[in-house]
C-alpha positions in Angstrom: -150.0 -82.0 198.3 -146.2 -82.4 197.5 -144.2 -79.6 196.0 -142.2 -80.4 193.0 -138.4 -80.0 193.6 -136.5 -77.5 191.5 -134.0 -78.7 189.0 -130.3 -77.9 189.8 -130.4 -75.0 187.3 -133.6 -73.7 188.8 -132.1 -73.8 192.3 -129.1 -71.9 191.1 -131.1 -69.2 189.5 -133.3 -69.1 192.6 -130.3 -68.6 194.9 -128.7 -65.9 192.6 -132.1 -64.1 192.4 -131.9 -63.5 196.2 -128.3 -62.2 196.4 -124.9 -62.6 194.7 -122.9 -65.6 195.7 -119.3 -66.7 195.3 -118.6 -69.8 193.3 -117.5 -71.8 196.3 -120.7 -70.8 198.2 -122.9 -71.5 195.2 -121.1 -74.9 194.7 -121.8 -76.0 198.4 -125.5 -75.1 198.2 -126.0 -76.8 194.9 -124.3 -79.9 196.1 -126.5 -79.9 199.1 -129.6 -79.4 197.1 -128.5 -82.3 194.7 -127.7 -84.6 197.8 -131.1 -83.8 199.4 -133.0 -84.4 196.1 -131.2 -87.8 195.8 -132.0 -88.8 199.3 -135.8 -87.8 198.9 -136.2 -89.9 195.7 -134.0 -92.9 196.4 -133.1 -94.0 199.9 -130.9 -96.9 198.8 -128.3 -95.2 196.6 -125.9 -92.3 197.3 -124.9 -90.2 194.3 -121.3 -90.6 193.3 -119.3 -87.7 194.4 -117.7 -87.3 190.8 -121.1 -87.3 189.2 -122.5 -84.8 191.7 -119.4 -82.5 191.2 -119.7 -82.8 187.5 -123.4 -81.9 187.4 -122.8 -78.9 189.6 -119.7 -77.8 187.7 -121.9 -77.9 184.5 -124.6 -75.8 186.0 -122.1 -73.3 187.4 -120.6 -73.0 183.9 -124.0 -72.5 182.4 -124.9 -69.9 185.0 -121.8 -68.0 184.3 -122.2 -68.3 180.5 -125.7 -66.8 180.8 -124.4 -63.9 182.9 -126.4 -64.9 186.0 -123.3 -65.5 188.1 -120.2 -63.4 188.4 -117.6 -63.5 191.1 -116.7 -59.9 190.3 -120.3 -58.8 191.0 -120.1 -60.9 194.2 -116.9 -59.1 195.3 -118.4 -55.7 194.5 -121.6 -56.4 196.3 -119.9 -57.7 199.4 -117.5 -54.7 199.5 -120.2 -52.2 199.0 -122.3 -53.7 201.9 -119.4 -54.1 204.3 -117.3 -51.1 203.6 -119.4 -48.7 205.7 -118.9 -50.8 208.8 -115.9 -52.8 208.6 -112.1 -52.4 208.0 -109.9 -53.8 205.3 -108.7 -56.8 207.4 -112.3 -58.0 208.1 -113.5 -57.4 204.4 -110.4 -59.4 203.1 -111.0 -62.2 205.6 -114.7 -62.4 204.7 -113.9 -62.5 200.9 -111.2 -65.2 201.7 -113.7 -67.4 203.3 -115.7 -67.3 200.2 -112.7 -68.2 198.0 -112.3 -64.8 196.3 -110.0 -61.9 196.6 -110.2 -58.1 196.0 -109.2 -56.6 192.7 -106.3 -54.1 192.8 -108.6 -51.1 192.3 -110.9 -52.1 195.1 -107.9 -52.9 197.4 -106.5 -49.3 196.7 -109.9 -47.7 197.3 -110.4 -49.5 200.7 -106.8 -48.6 201.7 -107.4 -44.9 200.8 -110.7 -44.7 202.6 -109.9 -46.8 205.7 -109.0 -43.9 208.0 -112.2 -42.0 207.2 -114.4 -45.1 207.4 -112.9 -46.0 210.9 -113.6 -42.4 212.0 -117.1 -42.5 210.9 -117.6 -45.8 212.7 -115.9 -44.5 215.8 -118.1 -41.4 215.8 -121.3 -43.3 215.4 -120.4 -45.7 218.4 -118.6 -43.3 220.8 -118.5 -39.7 219.6 -115.9 -38.4 222.1 -112.4 -39.5 222.9 -112.1 -41.4 226.1 -110.2 -39.8 228.9 -109.0 -42.8 230.7 -106.9 -45.7 229.5 -109.7 -48.2 230.0 -112.0 -46.1 227.8 -109.4 -45.9 225.1 -108.7 -49.6 225.2 -112.5 -50.2 224.9 -112.5 -48.1 221.7 -109.4 -49.7 220.4 -110.9 -53.2 221.0 -114.1 -52.1 219.3 -112.3 -50.8 216.2 -110.0 -53.9 216.1 -113.1 -56.2 216.2 -114.3 -54.3 213.0 -111.1 -55.2 211.2 -109.4 -51.9 211.1 -105.6 -51.8 211.1 -103.6 -51.0 214.3 -102.3 -47.6 212.8 -105.6 -46.5 211.7 -107.1 -47.4 215.2 -104.3 -45.6 216.9 -104.9 -42.3 214.7 -108.7 -42.5 215.3 -108.7 -43.0 219.1 -105.8 -40.4 219.4 -107.9 -37.9 217.4 -105.2 -37.7 214.7 -107.7 -37.6 211.8 -107.6 -34.8 209.2 -110.9 -33.6 207.9 -109.6 -34.1 204.4 -108.9 -37.8 205.0 
């Protein structure tokens, strides 16, 4: 028994029901869905790229008009999930990969809380300051891989973290 393929709108709603997506990510997935649907039904002709782009743009506009899709919600969701484990650099880089940027308020909030977040991540992983240079380097590399800034890393590893921060 063959399953009926979802329409382009249906696929968009299905993707957004699972989690928030950026416009760029949703566009890529819908184009892939459209191409697969075309190849399943008609093996001789490939859809015109302009037609496929137009169809996907119409669906994206429809999803946005209906309130199913919002890049602002995507950014808020991504920041909320990532801010407990990653630094500003990593979060900004991930958002840039999705073709979106932080709002001014979100950027300010992340900047203000970066030291405290880095300290929490450091405490969960290590708990105590390393006594030897190799141990400090290991801790610094760990925090750098999480996207924390060099100044924040230096302060956390050195133990220069105020309880108020």
